Each structure stands twice: as C-alpha cells, then as structure tokens.
N, C-alpha and C positions, 0 to 999 in steps of 0.2 A: 658608307652604307651606297651610293653611290656604285661601289663596282661589285656588289653581291645583289645588284637587281637584273632582272632579265631585259635587259638591254643592248644594242650593239655599240653603243658606245664604252660600255662596263667591261673590266678584266676578264670577268667571270663570265660573260656571253661565249665565246671560242671554245670555252671548255664546256658549257654547257650542251651548246649545239654541234659539236662533235668530240662527245668524251676522249679525252686524250690519254684515261688509263687503261692499261693494259689489262681487258679482261679474260678469264678463264673459265669456260664451264667442263668440270670434270664429272663423268659419272661412271659409278659403279653398281654393275647386276649382280643379282642374286640367282648365283644356278641352284636350280633343284636336282640333289643327286641322288636324291629315293623316287623317283616318278612313280614308280610302278609300287612301293609300296604304302606310298599318299594316297593313290586310288582304292586301296583295300582297308582304309583308316588310320593308317600312321600316321606318325608326326612329320611333319617335313623337315630335311635336313636341306643347310644351307650353305653355300661356300661365297663368298664376297670374290667380284671379279673385277678386275680395272685396277685403275682408273683408265677410263679412254677418256682426254680429253684433247679441247677446241679451243680454238682461240677466237673470243668474240669481239664484233666490230660492230659498236652501235651509231648510229645517225639519225640526225632530227631532216623531215623533210616536211614541205609543206606549211611551214611558220609562219604564222597570222597571228598579227598582231591587232588588239579590240578597245573600241574606242574607251571600253570600260575597265580599261588597265588590267587584262587579261591577254592569254597568247594560246592559240592553239597550234598541234604540232601532231605528226608522226613520228615513230621512232621503229627504225628495222635492227633487226639483229641477224648478223649475217657467222655462220661458225664456220670454222675449219679447220679438220684434226689435224691432230700435232702428234707424230710420232715419237718424236724424240722423247716426249713427256708423258706418252701414255705407256702404261703396261696389258701391252697387246694389241692388235688391231681388229679395224673392224670387221675383217673378212672372219675371226674367231666364231665358231658356235656355240650359244646356251642353252641349257634346255632351261624353259621358262614357261609358265604357264601359258595355255592357247589362247589369251587375252579375251580375242572376239567370243569362241565359243562358251568359257567356262562366265565371261559376264552378262552372255546372250541366255544363257541356262538358269542364273538366279534372276534375271531382267521376266522372263515367263512361267517363274515357278508360279505365281498367282493365275495363270491366265486358265481358261478349257484344255482337258485332258488333251482333247484331240488335234488341238495346235502342238502339247509339247512331244506328242504322238511324231504329226508331221516332220517337226525341226529334227527331233531323235533319226527318225527315218534319213533326212536330208544329209544330217551329219552323219550317218554311216555310208550312205551312197558318197559322199566325199571325202570316206576317209579320214572324217577331223578324229583327232584325240586329244583328249583333257591336258596335255604337254605335249612344246613341241621344241623342237630343235633347229635355230633359227640362228643367223647370223646375224652380229653386234649390230650393223650397217640393216639388217631388215628392221629389224626388232627397233630402233629410231628413228629411220627416215622412212621407212613403208615398203610393206612389199603386195602383192597381187592378190587377194582371196575369192574364188568364188563363192566361199559362203559369204560375202557382204550380200550380195546380190541373191544369194538364197533364202537369209533373214528377212531382206527388204520383203520379197514376194510373199513369205508364209506370215510373217506378222510385219505389214508395212507402218513404216515410222518408227519402229524400234528402234534403230540406228540410223538417224537421217544425213548419210553421208554414203558418198559411190568413192571407186576407184582404190587407191591403196591404204591401208592399214599401216599407222606407224606412230609411237607412242611422244618423237617431236614431227612429226611430219609438217605440223604446223608452224613449230616453232624457227625453223631456220628459215633465212631469207620471206621472215616478214614482220609486220607490225604488232605493237601488242594493244592497237586503238587508238579512238583521238583522244589524245588527250588537251583539254584546255586548264590552264592553272594562270595564278595570278603574279605578273610582273613585279611586285615589290613597289611600283612606279608611285602610286597614291598610298598605301600603306606597306612599311619594309617589313613588317612584324609579320605580313600574309603571303610576302615572296614563297614562290612554289610551291604553294598550298592548291589540291586541285579544285576546281571549279564546277568541272563536270567530266564524264570519261562516258566517250562515244553517245554526247547528247545529254547523257544519264545524271544529274544529281545524287541517285542512289540507285542499286542494284536491286532486283526481284529475287533473287538464287534463294535465299533465305526466309526464314519464319518470321522473324521478326523485324522490325524499323531500325534497330538499333544495329541487330547485325548487318543490315542492308547498305548502313551510311556509308558513303565515300569518304574517310577524314584523311587528315595528312595531306602526305605531299606525293610526289609519281615514285619517291623511293632512291633521287638521283642527288637531293640537296635539301638543305632546310634553313630558315629563317634564322636571321645572325643572331648572336649572342643569348644562346642554349642556356639555358637551365638544367641543372644534374637530376631532371626526373625520367621522361619518357617522349619518347618519339612516335608520328605515326607515319603508316603510308598507307598509300593503296596497292593492292598486289593482282595486276588480270590473272596472272598462271595460280593462284589462291583463291581467284573470285571474290573477294572479301580484303578488307583494310585491317590489318595487322599494328598491335603495340609494340613496340619494344620499350625495356625500362634499363635505367640507369642502374650498372656496373661500379662502373672506377673509374677514376682519374688518371693518363696513363700519357704516355709520350710516344709518336711514332717518327721515329730516326729525328728526335730534337722536336717535332712539332708536337703541344700540346690537345689532348682529345679526351673526349668522354667516349668512352666504352656502353654499348647500348646489347644488351642479349636480349633473349626470348623470355620472356617469366614463364611458369610453370601454367598456368592458368591460358595460355594461347590455346590449346588443342584440347582444352579439360572440357567433359560432358559437362551437361545441362546441370546435375546433379552437385558435382562438384563446385561448379564455378556456375550459377544460376544467370547469368550474363551471355554465356554461351547456349544458353537451352533454344535459339533462335536459328542454331546450327545443326540443332537436331533434325530425323532421329541418329539418336546418340549411340554408342557402343561404350567401351570404357575410354579413361582418360587417357589423351595424348594421341589419339587419332581423331579426322575432323571427316565428315561423310561430306562428299563434294560431288556426290551423284547429281545434285541438281544442276550443276555447271558443266557436269562431263557426260552430259547424251541419258544422264539416267544410270549410267554405269553404274555398276557397286565398288567406285573406288574411294577410295582415303587417302587423304594426307596425313604425314606425322615428320617427327625431327626423325633422322636417320639413325637406325640397329632400334624404333623406337625408344631415343633419350627422352628421360623425363615424361615416361607413360607408363602406365598400368602394368605391376611387372607382369600381369598372366598372358597381355600381348609377346613378352618376349619368352617366356615357357611357353606357350604355344608351339613354338618352332625351336630347331637347334641352328646355331652357330652366329647366332647374332651376340655381339659384344659393345654394348651403349655406353659412352664415356662421354664426358665435355670437353673435353680437348680437341675432342675426334668428329664427335658431330653436334656439338652446340654452335649457333649460328650467331654471329656479331657486328657489331657495325661501330668505327671510330671515327667522331666525327670531330670537326676542328670547331670546337665552341663558339669562338669568334665569329666565325663566316658561315658556319652550320654546312661546311663541306668537309664529304666524307676524304679520310686518309687511305683507310684500309677496311675491306670489308670479306666477309664470305659469310653469304645464304645459303642455309643446307636445306633441303626436301627431301623427305621419300615419298614415293608414291607407291600406294599398296593395293590389292584385291581381295577383296572377300570371296571366298571359293567353300563350294558346299555341295554334298548331294542335291540331286534337285530330281522326287520324283517321276520317272517318267522321263527323264534323259539318260537313258541307260550309256553315254559317254564318260557319267560323274562318277561312274561307280560307286564306291562307299565313302569319298571323302568326309572327312569332318568338317563342320565348318572353321574356318579359319582365316584372319587375315593377312594374307599372304604378300611377304616386300617384294616388290617387282626389283626395285633399281632404286638408290640416293644418289642426287645430285648437286654440286655443290659449283655457285658462281660468286668467282672472287675476281679482287682486285685490288689496287693499290697506288697509289701517286707515287712515283718516283722518277729519277733522271731531271732533266732542265725543269719542269713542272714543278719537280718537289723541292729542287732549289733557288726556284722563284718564289714558292710558297713561303720555304724556311727564312729567307732573305729579309721577304719585306714585312712579314705576318710574328715573324719570333728576333730574326738578327736585331733590323731593324729598332724595333720597341725599345729592345733589352737597353742597345747603343742611347736612345734619345733616355731612356730611366735613369742607366748611370750620369749620363751628362747632366741631366734634371737636379743629380744631386751634388756632382762636381761644382755647378754652375752655385748651389748654395752655400756649398761649404765655402768658393770664393767672395760670397758675397757677404758672408759675417763678418771674415776682417776689413772687407773695404767700407762697413757699414761703421763699424766702428771706429775706424779711423777717421769717417766724415766727422763721426762725432766729436771727436777728439779736437777737432782742426776745426769746429763751431763754438768748441767752448773755450776754445785759447783765442780765438780771434774775439772773443765778448770782451 
C-alpha cells in the first residue's frame, strides 16, 4: 500500500513522475479519392494512409504537494517522428477537406445572408476550395493560412485564434492542463483520483451535470485492489470523463491483468443511451459532438472506422472496414496495484460537411460526417521495469505461496511426532 501512494519515498513515485513506458502515437489519415465528385453530391471514397508514428515522451513538472493529501502537476508531451516505424513520411501530400473553410461554412449557416456572401467572396478571392492537398506535417503541426485573418475580420470571434492552424498544433510540447489528484496518503482507495482539473471540479462543455463531472483518475494509474467491474478517467482530449468496462482476465508477459474496453454506450446518442443526452445535440449513435470544446467547429469523435457506431455512418462513405481487433481500444491493468501494463487508446476525428446556401465553394456536397484521421496512443511496460514488476508482484508471491504449503506440509509430521512423544512420556 505504501508503494502505490504518490509519495517521493514510494517505489511507484518515479514511475508516476517520469513514465518509463515507451509510448507511441500512430496517426492514420483518410485521403479523399474523389473530391470533385463529392462537390457534385457523390459519396466520398476514402483511402487510409499511414501510420505516421511518433515516439511520445511524457514528464511531469510543477509537482506541488498540498496539506489536504493532494498533489498538483502539469504533464507535458513531446513527440518525435519515427521514420523506421512509419508507412510514409511527413512530407507526403494528402487530399483532405479544407477543415477551416468547411468548418466555417457550417458555423455561419444560420447567420445573415450578407455575411455568408461576404465570406463566399473572400474565399473566392483567396482561391479557397472545399478540399486541399497538403503535407502530413502541415495538417498535423500547422500551416499559415490568410483565411484565419479573413474569417476573424468578417465574423469576429468565430475562430478565436491566430497564427498557424493544425490538428495537433496544441498537442506537441504542451501540457494537458493542471491536474490535482489524491496522493492516497490519507485514503489509499482514493489514490490517483482527480480532485480538480485547471481548478475545476467539473467542466462546463455539456448540457447536464452528469456529463460535466470529472470522474476517476487522470488515466495513468488507478487505486489498488481493483474489482472486475469498470474504471473511469478524465480525458482532456475528449473533454469528458470516460468509463471503460471489464472484459476478461488476462496475462501480460506473465503478469495477471484485467482488460477494460469501451462499452457500446460510450459514444451512443441520447436516444439509445439516455445518460448521454447531455452530450447532445446528437446525430447517430457512435459519434460524439465535441463542437462545444472545439471552438464550436462541427467536429465529432468516434472509434476508428466508426467501430461500434450506427451502420449508416459507415455506409455514408466508401473505404471503411471497422473491426474490434484493429479499432477497439483497451487497457490491461494489474489489479493488485492499479498500474497499466499494456494499453492502446484509439480515437477518430471527424468533420461534418455539407452544402451551405450562399457559400458557393460548398458545391452540392451532401451532409456527411467525414472521417479525417484516427490515432492510437499505445504503450506497454517492458525491459527492466517489467522484470522488477514480475519479480516483486508475481514471482515472489508465488514462491511465498509455495513456501507456505511446504511449511504446512512439514508441520504436520512434526506435530504428530510431538504428540506421540508427549503421549509416551505420560
């Protein structure tokens, strides 16, 4: 119990502070093969590109212990491209939706026609089209676009940022917010549970108190002596708490684990799963509207290839092949300590596109939730850390267990001999 607390003297503290597990971020893009036909109302045909793999390093700074048994910290992520593990380079070009333009078009749909005409004219002047051909590096880490300043001028506050635009521009060399978690010094059953995030006890992105709650841990470790039921964690990337459910007991390289997976209700809509009504306005089950925490852009998250989603989402595009093996997320956790041994968290980012009256660049595009990319953050304990883990938590307890039976076996004849000697002495 002492060694799973967040305390500088505990064995697990260094593992918590500077995670020794090698993490990798693998990104798969969906290239649009028929952009001209999509503009005329055709079904989008997609081809998966990648993976583009990055080694991910995580470390904590500003670690501050508080008198109430909590600790605050910032965790930073640094990503480095791994050419030898990737199927392609960052300099490859990929045809994807013009995310800024198509997102802005949907966002201004209900504004006065004069603003839409101004935007459409500006798009024409900047030679902006519904689809763009850019490099993997640009899409991920950002590119300069005069459209940003133009949109801010026509509709102030619509996209409250300046400079480069990229889907992962805030992901690298950045932190995931100020976490304050329980150290377990006063109550071991609460160790790692989140007390607040950025000073908040709950977020304000969603429409119900239940959906806004910050539950569980920060997703790194859990309290010890886990039961085979469920686990919770708060994900700043998904802007919400997520609950995974127990699937089966397994072993990872000899270490016993519980496998937790996403239930089908995780991204279900409010009709199919009423507790999710607070995440609406909803569309089909299997996608979650995250516009309220993504600058009001028409963005949705889901499992890759719309795994576990309404079949209509898969059928609305060509080129998707959902499967549990490739697209299901999982966490394998050692139940005695609450430490993950092996994990792969997978999410897909989607953009809702459609024809918007007054914006000629949107052509005759039919409404569709279009997959942009999916990514997996994966890691597993290995090397000397795994060896120490196995020796202390598997091998040693087994030896002690066998020793117990050996001693018990030896004690029986000794007790009988003593009893015989006592009887003879009388």
